[in-house]
C-alpha positions as a printed NumPy array, in Angstrom:
array([[ 49.986, 118.609, 155.428],
       [ 49.183, 115.111, 153.977],
       [ 48.237, 115.65 , 149.959],
       [ 44.252, 115.253, 149.4  ],
       [ 44.582, 112.714, 152.66 ],
       [ 42.205, 112.812, 155.618],
       [ 41.609, 110.286, 158.443],
       [ 39.66 , 107.513, 158.08 ],
       [ 35.989, 107.591, 159.108],
       [ 36.109, 104.683, 161.86 ],
       [ 32.213, 104.046, 160.33 ],
       [ 33.482, 102.672, 156.873],
       [ 36.107, 100.269, 158.651],
       [ 34.49 ,  97.06 , 158.775],
       [ 35.276,  94.901, 161.94 ],
       [ 37.075,  91.999, 160.752],
       [ 35.65 ,  88.344, 162.556],
       [ 37.863,  86.323, 164.746],
       [ 40.599,  89.807, 165.024],
       [ 40.189,  91.946, 167.835],
       [ 42.298,  95.312, 168.842],
       [ 43.436,  96.77 , 172.145],
       [ 45.394, 100.25 , 172.368],
       [ 47.252, 100.964, 175.748],
       [ 49.41 , 104.056, 176.947],
       [ 53.109, 103.28 , 177.796],
       [ 54.433, 106.83 , 177.367],
       [ 57.508, 105.879, 175.424],
       [ 58.243, 109.278, 173.718],
       [ 55.481, 111.463, 176.221],
       [ 53.112, 110.501, 178.924],
       [ 49.539, 109.784, 177.865],
       [ 50.188, 109.038, 174.141],
       [ 48.6  , 105.846, 172.663],
       [ 51.494, 103.842, 171.473],
       [ 50.825, 100.285, 172.084],
       [ 48.889,  97.745, 170.068],
       [ 47.697,  94.513, 170.816],
       [ 45.8  ,  92.434, 168.069],
       [ 44.505,  88.729, 169.304],
       [ 43.359,  86.243, 166.879],
       [ 40.779,  83.299, 166.592],
       [ 41.438,  80.119, 167.045],
       [ 42.446,  78.897, 163.307],
       [ 43.634,  82.087, 162.297],
       [ 46.658,  81.8  , 159.587],
       [ 49.251,  84.778, 159.215],
       [ 51.922,  85.277, 156.866],
       [ 54.515,  88.746, 156.709],
       [ 57.166,  89.612, 154.498],
       [ 59.392,  92.037, 155.996],
       [ 62.714,  94.652, 155.408],
       [ 65.617,  93.187, 153.718],
       [ 67.719,  95.705, 155.233],
       [ 70.609,  93.739, 156.777],
       [ 70.298,  96.102, 159.989],
       [ 66.953,  94.622, 160.635],
       [ 65.651,  95.236, 163.621],
       [ 65.307,  92.534, 166.919],
       [ 61.267,  92.255, 166.176],
       [ 61.608,  91.469, 162.939],
       [ 63.888,  88.57 , 163.66 ],
       [ 61.762,  87.598, 166.426],
       [ 58.718,  87.651, 164.129],
       [ 60.381,  85.159, 161.704],
       [ 61.522,  83.053, 164.053],
       [ 58.009,  82.838, 165.64 ],
       [ 56.264,  82.287, 162.387],
       [ 58.661,  79.533, 161.366],
       [ 57.657,  77.673, 164.799],
       [ 53.943,  78.176, 165.596],
       [ 50.646,  79.499, 164.22 ],
       [ 50.223,  83.272, 165.728],
       [ 47.63 ,  84.262, 168.133],
       [ 48.665,  87.769, 169.278],
       [ 50.013,  90.203, 168.124],
       [ 51.921,  93.233, 169.693],
       [ 53.026,  97.025, 168.361],
       [ 54.966,  99.604, 170.441],
       [ 55.778, 103.16 , 168.89 ],
       [ 58.557, 105.527, 169.927],
       [ 61.291, 102.967, 169.733],
       [ 62.436, 100.852, 166.919],
       [ 64.588,  98.263, 168.744],
       [ 67.   ,  98.467, 166.005],
       [ 70.444,  98.354, 166.272],
       [ 70.541,  96.904, 169.643],
       [ 71.897,  93.578, 169.555],
       [ 71.026,  90.928, 171.311],
       [ 69.726,  92.779, 174.835],
       [ 67.175,  94.048, 172.113],
       [ 65.842,  90.686, 171.147],
       [ 66.143,  89.729, 174.915],
       [ 63.56 ,  93.04 , 175.363],
       [ 61.308,  92.058, 172.897],
       [ 60.912,  88.258, 174.093],
       [ 60.487,  89.41 , 177.876],
       [ 57.027,  91.67 , 176.281],
       [ 56.467,  88.328, 174.17 ],
       [ 56.432,  86.705, 177.769],
       [ 54.418,  89.504, 179.521],
       [ 51.394,  89.222, 176.636],
       [ 51.463,  85.836, 176.364],
       [ 50.613,  85.369, 180.408],
       [ 48.089,  88.268, 180.23 ],
       [ 46.425,  85.924, 177.018],
       [ 47.179,  82.534, 178.559],
       [ 49.084,  81.636, 175.304],
       [ 52.909,  81.033, 174.422],
       [ 55.679,  83.264, 173.843],
       [ 56.03 ,  81.966, 170.402],
       [ 52.346,  82.684, 169.36 ],
       [ 53.148,  86.305, 169.706],
       [ 54.621,  88.611, 166.901],
       [ 56.458,  91.542, 168.284],
       [ 56.811,  95.052, 166.116],
       [ 58.314,  98.185, 166.866],
       [ 58.698, 101.36 , 164.82 ],
       [ 60.461, 104.462, 165.99 ],
       [ 64.334, 105.634, 166.902],
       [ 66.936, 103.411, 166.193],
       [ 70.069, 102.034, 168.636],
       [ 68.025, 102.935, 171.876],
       [ 66.757, 100.608, 174.349],
       [ 63.544,  99.323, 174.19 ],
       [ 61.773, 100.715, 177.475],
       [ 60.171,  96.6  , 177.414],
       [ 58.959,  97.993, 181.28 ],
       [ 57.029, 100.803, 179.955],
       [ 55.308,  98.433, 177.741],
       [ 54.65 ,  95.619, 179.987],
       [ 53.23 ,  98.331, 182.365],
       [ 50.661,  98.963, 179.401],
       [ 49.383,  95.895, 178.128],
       [ 46.739,  94.854, 180.561],
       [ 45.154,  98.175, 179.672],
       [ 45.719,  97.196, 175.944],
       [ 44.031,  93.92 , 176.586],
       [ 41.319,  95.123, 178.676],
       [ 40.159,  97.351, 175.385],
       [ 40.294,  94.591, 173.228],
       [ 37.288,  94.689, 170.852],
       [ 36.643,  93.884, 166.951],
       [ 35.729,  97.652, 165.986],
       [ 38.711,  99.198, 167.003],
       [ 40.539,  99.589, 163.549],
       [ 40.799, 103.64 , 163.567],
       [ 42.208, 103.797, 166.908],
       [ 44.533, 101.308, 166.364],
       [ 46.001, 103.374, 163.192],
       [ 46.661, 106.221, 165.203],
       [ 48.544, 103.771, 168.186],
       [ 50.771, 103.056, 165.503],
       [ 52.035, 106.827, 164.391],
       [ 55.284, 108.209, 164.83 ],
       [ 55.788, 111.071, 162.282],
       [ 52.929, 109.957, 160.414],
       [ 50.381, 113.246, 160.535],
       [ 46.789, 111.475, 159.833],
       [ 46.171, 107.702, 160.697],
       [ 45.974, 105.31 , 157.654],
       [ 43.731, 102.703, 157.337],
       [ 41.548, 101.137, 154.886],
       [ 38.244,  98.924, 154.068],
       [ 36.431,  96.194, 151.308],
       [ 34.051,  93.584, 151.055],
       [ 33.986,  91.151, 148.548],
       [ 31.652,  88.477, 147.786],
       [ 33.114,  84.929, 147.213],
       [ 31.841,  81.599, 146.551],
       [ 28.111,  83.58 , 147.739],
       [ 29.619,  84.874, 151.14 ],
       [ 30.697,  88.273, 152.009],
       [ 34.555,  88.383, 152.744],
       [ 35.78 ,  91.251, 154.66 ],
       [ 38.968,  93.022, 154.223],
       [ 40.408,  95.715, 156.51 ],
       [ 43.806,  96.995, 156.937],
       [ 46.069, 100.021, 158.973],
       [ 49.324, 101.257, 158.263],
       [ 52.004, 103.567, 159.293],
       [ 54.746, 105.07 , 157.789],
       [ 55.868, 108.738, 156.233],
       [ 59.73 , 109.044, 156.452],
       [ 62.591, 106.399, 155.475],
       [ 60.135, 104.955, 152.921],
       [ 61.65 , 102.727, 149.894],
       [ 60.843,  99.278, 148.695],
       [ 62.561,  96.222, 150.382],
       [ 60.644,  96.86 , 152.11 ],
       [ 58.696, 100.363, 151.992],
       [ 59.923, 103.016, 158.076],
       [ 56.51 , 100.847, 157.523],
       [ 54.642,  98.813, 159.283],
       [ 51.478,  97.242, 157.862],
       [ 48.076,  94.881, 158.481],
       [ 45.708,  93.493, 156.43 ],
       [ 43.04 ,  91.224, 157.869],
       [ 40.352,  89.4  , 156.304],
       [ 37.784,  86.722, 157.38 ],
       [ 38.575,  84.406, 154.758],
       [ 40.398,  80.922, 155.267],
       [ 42.771,  80.775, 153.22 ],
       [ 45.637,  77.815, 153.042],
       [ 48.75 ,  78.924, 154.737],
       [ 50.856,  78.449, 151.537],
       [ 48.753,  80.358, 149.437],
       [ 48.479,  82.792, 151.589],
       [ 52.276,  83.784, 151.53 ],
       [ 51.59 ,  84.017, 147.823],
       [ 49.023,  86.548, 148.39 ],
       [ 51.035,  88.292, 150.936],
       [ 54.13 ,  88.957, 148.274],
       [ 51.477,  89.576, 145.433],
       [ 50.048,  92.372, 147.367],
       [ 53.107,  93.983, 148.408],
       [ 54.862,  93.777, 145.165],
       [ 52.118,  95.948, 144.091],
       [ 51.973,  98.026, 146.992],
       [ 54.444,  98.947, 149.904],
       [ 56.83 ,  97.925, 147.634],
       [ 55.984, 100.43 , 144.926],
       [ 56.765, 103.324, 146.95 ],
       [ 59.696, 105.981, 147.836],
       [ 59.659, 109.085, 149.819],
       [ 63.567, 109.461, 150.675],
       [ 65.466, 106.174, 148.982],
       [ 66.204, 104.857, 152.59 ],
       [ 65.053, 101.008, 153.43 ],
       [ 64.023, 101.124, 157.153],
       [ 64.898,  98.6  , 159.775],
       [ 61.856,  97.471, 160.774],
       [ 59.295,  97.1  , 157.505],
       [ 56.689,  94.541, 158.141],
       [ 53.691,  93.388, 156.366],
       [ 51.572,  91.106, 157.831],
       [ 47.951,  89.236, 156.384],
       [ 45.625,  87.772, 158.618],
       [ 43.308,  85.495, 157.764],
       [ 41.443,  84.598, 160.271],
       [ 39.417,  81.562, 158.992],
       [ 35.548,  82.877, 160.17 ],
       [ 34.175,  83.053, 156.987],
       [ 33.793,  81.185, 153.689],
       [ 34.752,  77.924, 152.217],
       [ 38.934,  76.988, 152.822],
       [ 40.616,  78.683, 149.176],
       [ 43.216,  76.401, 148.832],
       [ 43.589,  76.548, 145.143],
       [ 45.537,  79.586, 143.928],
       [ 44.657,  78.99 , 140.497],
       [ 40.678,  79.73 , 141.742],
       [ 38.61 ,  82.577, 141.573],
       [ 37.8  ,  82.716, 144.692],
       [ 41.839,  83.276, 145.174],
       [ 42.45 ,  85.394, 142.687],
       [ 38.809,  88.023, 144.228],
       [ 40.379,  87.711, 147.939],
       [ 44.183,  88.514, 146.156],
       [ 42.631,  91.576, 144.607],
       [ 40.598,  92.565, 147.536],
       [ 43.89 ,  92.803, 149.22 ],
       [ 45.912,  93.931, 147.245],
       [ 43.603,  97.334, 146.458],
       [ 43.229,  97.716, 150.126],
       [ 46.809,  97.714, 150.829],
       [ 47.697,  99.728, 147.761],
       [ 45.547, 102.465, 149.573],
       [ 47.472, 102.129, 152.615],
       [ 50.504, 102.266, 150.638],
       [ 49.519, 105.484, 148.963],
       [ 48.531, 107.107, 152.279],
       [ 52.232, 106.946, 153.364],
       [ 53.147, 108.816, 150.495],
       [ 50.141, 111.246, 150.938],
       [ 51.93 , 111.509, 154.415],
       [ 55.642, 111.978, 153.596],
       [ 57.252, 113.596, 155.559],
       [ 56.603, 117.339, 154.495],
       [ 54.995, 116.361, 151.727],
       [ 52.961, 118.559, 149.326],
       [ 52.704, 116.879, 146.261],
       [ 51.825, 113.433, 145.274],
       [ 53.472, 112.077, 142.424],
       [ 52.405, 108.705, 139.986],
       [ 55.213, 107.662, 137.897],
       [ 53.824, 105.262, 135.016],
       [ 56.438, 103.39 , 133.501],
       [ 55.647, 101.847, 129.759],
       [ 56.882, 100.146, 127.253],
       [ 59.71 ,  98.192, 129.514],
       [ 60.933,  94.376, 128.829],
       [ 60.194,  93.301, 131.788],
       [ 58.796,  95.058, 135.122],
       [ 62.262,  95.243, 136.912],
       [ 63.448,  97.427, 134.618],
       [ 60.256,  99.514, 134.395],
       [ 60.443,  99.971, 138.641],
       [ 64.086, 101.014, 138.033],
       [ 63.399, 103.994, 136.071],
       [ 60.509, 104.858, 138.344],
       [ 62.474, 104.359, 141.991],
       [ 65.327, 106.622, 139.992],
       [ 63.07 , 109.036, 139.213],
       [ 61.138, 108.688, 142.777],
       [ 64.21 , 108.918, 144.712],
       [ 65.857, 111.5  , 143.167],
       [ 66.261, 114.927, 145.692],
       [ 66.904, 117.068, 142.5  ],
       [ 63.316, 115.474, 140.328],
       [ 61.45 , 116.151, 144.141],
       [ 62.912, 119.976, 145.065],
       [ 61.941, 120.886, 141.498],
       [ 58.544, 119.557, 141.966],
       [ 57.967, 121.057, 145.748],
       [ 58.965, 124.736, 143.773],
       [ 56.757, 124.036, 140.662],
       [ 60.003, 124.587, 138.825],
       [ 59.727, 122.653, 134.962],
       [ 63.675, 121.799, 135.094],
       [ 62.378, 118.364, 133.509],
       [ 65.957, 117.659, 132.306],
       [ 66.556, 116.251, 135.858],
       [ 63.803, 113.371, 135.149],
       [ 65.607, 112.633, 131.572],
       [ 68.849, 112.391, 133.999],
       [ 67.675, 110.41 , 136.234],
       [ 65.908, 107.576, 133.724],
       [ 69.698, 107.753, 131.946],
       [ 71.286, 106.566, 135.292],
       [ 67.984, 103.841, 136.449],
       [ 70.589, 100.554, 135.061],
       [ 69.053, 100.535, 131.801],
       [ 72.621,  99.712, 129.838],
       [ 71.129,  99.314, 126.71 ],
       [ 68.503, 102.105, 126.484],
       [ 67.769, 103.775, 123.411],
       [ 67.009, 107.178, 124.49 ],
       [ 65.903, 108.315, 121.064],
       [ 62.835, 106.209, 121.198],
       [ 61.864, 107.386, 124.59 ],
       [ 58.768, 109.655, 125.288],
       [ 58.322, 111.25 , 128.982],
       [ 54.908, 113.008, 129.51 ],
       [ 53.621, 115.164, 132.529],
       [ 50.16 , 114.537, 132.804],
       [ 49.383, 114.971, 129.024],
       [ 51.83 , 117.175, 128.106],
       [ 54.632, 115.456, 125.851],
       [ 57.55 , 117.086, 127.012],
       [ 60.764, 115.226, 125.256],
       [ 60.462, 112.627, 122.301],
       [ 63.309, 111.328, 120.132],
       [ 66.072, 111.834, 122.495],
       [ 65.413, 116.   , 122.675],
       [ 62.765, 118.263, 124.194],
       [ 59.438, 118.166, 122.275],
       [ 59.654, 121.319, 120.064],
       [ 55.97 , 122.003, 120.612],
       [ 56.284, 121.898, 124.519],
       [ 56.067, 125.184, 126.491],
       [ 57.076, 125.879, 129.903],
       [ 54.019, 127.576, 130.825],
       [ 52.224, 124.21 , 130.329],
       [ 55.1  , 122.153, 132.396],
       [ 54.   , 124.989, 135.374],
       [ 50.263, 124.519, 135.288],
       [ 50.976, 120.573, 135.588],
       [ 53.587, 121.026, 138.372],
       [ 51.382, 123.713, 140.132],
       [ 49.134, 120.563, 140.778],
       [ 48.897, 118.798, 144.233],
       [ 48.588, 115.082, 142.019],
       [ 50.724, 114.776, 138.847],
       [ 51.401, 111.937, 136.767],
       [ 55.051, 111.381, 135.38 ],
       [ 54.904, 108.98 , 132.14 ],
       [ 57.328, 107.7  , 130.842],
       [ 57.216, 105.54 , 127.688],
       [ 60.422, 103.272, 126.739],
       [ 59.087, 101.796, 123.673],
       [ 61.261,  98.585, 124.157],
       [ 58.806,  96.189, 125.26 ],
       [ 54.938,  95.358, 126.306],
       [ 55.865,  95.481, 130.451],
       [ 54.954,  98.805, 132.427],
       [ 54.706,  99.467, 136.401],
       [ 54.13 , 102.463, 138.635],
       [ 55.625, 103.908, 141.248],
       [ 54.308, 106.254, 143.712],
       [ 56.23 , 109.22 , 145.271],
       [ 56.58 , 112.448, 146.729],
       [ 58.225, 115.85 , 146.656],
       [ 60.406, 117.639, 148.988],
       [ 59.825, 120.64 , 150.914],
       [ 62.006, 122.071, 153.624],
       [ 59.796, 120.423, 156.445],
       [ 61.576, 117.04 , 155.231],
       [ 64.702, 118.584, 156.211],
       [ 63.186, 120.172, 159.699],
       [ 61.282, 117.081, 160.724],
       [ 64.53 , 114.485, 160.091],
       [ 66.786, 117.171, 161.686],
       [ 64.337, 117.33 , 164.939],
       [ 63.445, 113.945, 164.967],
       [ 65.096, 112.913, 168.464],
       [ 64.314, 116.176, 170.107]])
């Protein structure tokens, strides 16, 4: 079961003026399942996104990048059960047929639609099934459908993921609401996940692109479950422009306030992905302090967070903590002075001065590792910078879920 994570309460998910969501059932993997989402945006809405850096990126990722460059976005369509990745030109043609069908339903142009897919790689997209579900999804378009939308984009997720916040900016109440999916094949660049965050603020397009990258770098690019970077990762921020004055200055208090609100929602969603990691029983925060720059702090955090030896030790609550030191050592900091490093589990000092803390007792390590939420704190003592990475353990169920994924 997910680690301290439950399904979102629809009552706490604020509708975003200018954004409507509709859900349909295409039966891609099994009959009756909600597996198609349509999001319709008000005229004048602006959209920005960041996508996977996997060179084998999926057909919808390629189309999204092209459509964002060509036109304003008026709608998004998401399907689960099939990733449409590793499908070549045929995959792009199938995704465009879905765009054409939705364009006809909404009375807009193909290039005004962003398509997204998630699920099994190397399988042809069943576009006929998706097209068949579009009228149902369009007929159900409504601003309050965030919770159902979160459910419709799930794959191996156990619970849907959604978050919402409101902030006062220049005297106007601005809403930020988002959904995400992901439980496995999660690692930065991006960390399979899809994330959509919408706000009713009005934001200049260049600032919106800054905002989505800032939020991604502090949320979805700070999580790892298994070290595998997906072919389909996409994080989209929508500014519907329905509330408040236009934000045009990246140094303004209004932009900073909106940026922080979006980042908080994105962090909640990204941490929910880790809490719902396939087979997870532990949620670990890896805090790396005293680095020279953020990249080396994150390198240490990722090395610990994706190590199968570290993750299996935490699953067993076995304080075999030399595995953490080994991961720090191969993180790629060539001039790291290990004699200056300290390692903590929560408040327990495990290692210092290049070796085991003489006062450390294994029962203290076991006490911490038995908890569902654990802080791993690494102090490098080589600079003023810190970074945080979130991860989970590896259990027997992770292997079972991924071994049986297609069956």
